[in-house]
matplotlib code that plots the C-alpha trace (Angstrom):
import matplotlib.pyplot as plt

x = [0.0, 1.2, 2.0, -0.1, 1.0, -1.8, -0.2, -1.0, -4.7, -4.8, -6.0, -3.7, -6.5, -9.6, -12.0, -15.7, -15.6, -17.1, -14.8, -15.2, -15.9, -16.2, -16.4, -18.3, -16.9, -19.3, -17.1, -20.1, -21.9, -18.6, -19.7, -18.6, -20.7, -19.0, -20.3, -19.5, -19.0, -22.2, -24.3, -24.3, -24.0, -22.7, -22.8, -20.3, -20.8, -18.2, -19.0, -16.2, -13.9, -11.0, -12.7, -13.6, -10.0, -8.6, -10.9, -10.3, -6.5, -6.8, -8.9, -6.4, -3.5, -5.0, -7.6, -6.9, -7.8, -9.7, -12.5, -12.9, -15.4, -16.4, -19.8, -19.6, -19.2, -22.1, -21.1, -23.2, -23.1, -23.7, -27.1]
y = [0.0, 3.5, 6.0, 9.1, 12.6, 14.8, 17.9, 16.5, 16.9, 20.6, 23.4, 26.5, 28.9, 29.9, 28.8, 28.4, 24.6, 22.2, 20.5, 17.9, 19.4, 16.2, 12.4, 10.1, 6.6, 3.7, 0.7, -1.6, -0.8, -0.5, 2.8, 6.5, 9.6, 12.6, 16.1, 18.9, 22.6, 23.3, 21.2, 18.1, 14.6, 11.5, 8.0, 5.4, 1.7, -1.0, -4.4, -6.2, -5.7, -5.3, -2.5, -0.8, -1.0, 0.4, 3.5, 3.9, 3.8, 6.4, 8.7, 8.3, 9.1, 12.0, 13.7, 15.9, 13.8, 16.7, 16.3, 12.5, 11.2, 7.7, 6.2, 4.5, 0.7, -1.6, -4.0, -6.6, -6.6, -9.8, -9.9]
z = [0.0, -0.9, 1.8, 1.8, 2.4, 3.8, 2.2, -1.2, -0.5, 0.6, -1.6, -1.8, -2.6, -0.8, -3.5, -2.9, -3.6, -1.0, 1.4, 4.2, 7.6, 9.6, 9.2, 11.4, 11.5, 12.5, 13.1, 13.9, 10.6, 8.7, 7.3, 7.1, 7.1, 5.6, 6.1, 3.6, 4.1, 2.1, 4.5, 2.4, 3.9, 2.2, 3.5, 2.4, 3.4, 3.0, 1.6, 3.5, 6.5, 4.1, 2.2, 5.5, 6.8, 3.5, 3.7, 7.4, 6.9, 4.1, 6.4, 9.2, 6.9, 5.0, 7.2, 10.2, 13.2, 14.8, 12.3, 12.6, 15.1, 16.1, 17.0, 20.4, 19.8, 20.7, 23.4, 25.1, 28.8, 30.9, 32.5]

ax = plt.figure().add_subplot(projection="3d")
ax.plot(x, y, z, "-o")
ax.set_aspect("equal")
plt.show()
């Protein structure tokens, strides 16, 4: 797998294009919800654990960790 440099993904100008403001990671559902600067919302679901891990690794390598949030995992407690 190729190493990612987050600086390769930053824009140098202050254009009016949409950008990601936050990402919500749901490990249980193997999905991601990305929120855009224009108020849009995009859900990305993974078909396999491997696919989920590839996308999660990319997010962790490229995206500023301050805008990545995680859904609390579901755990079964003994009765």
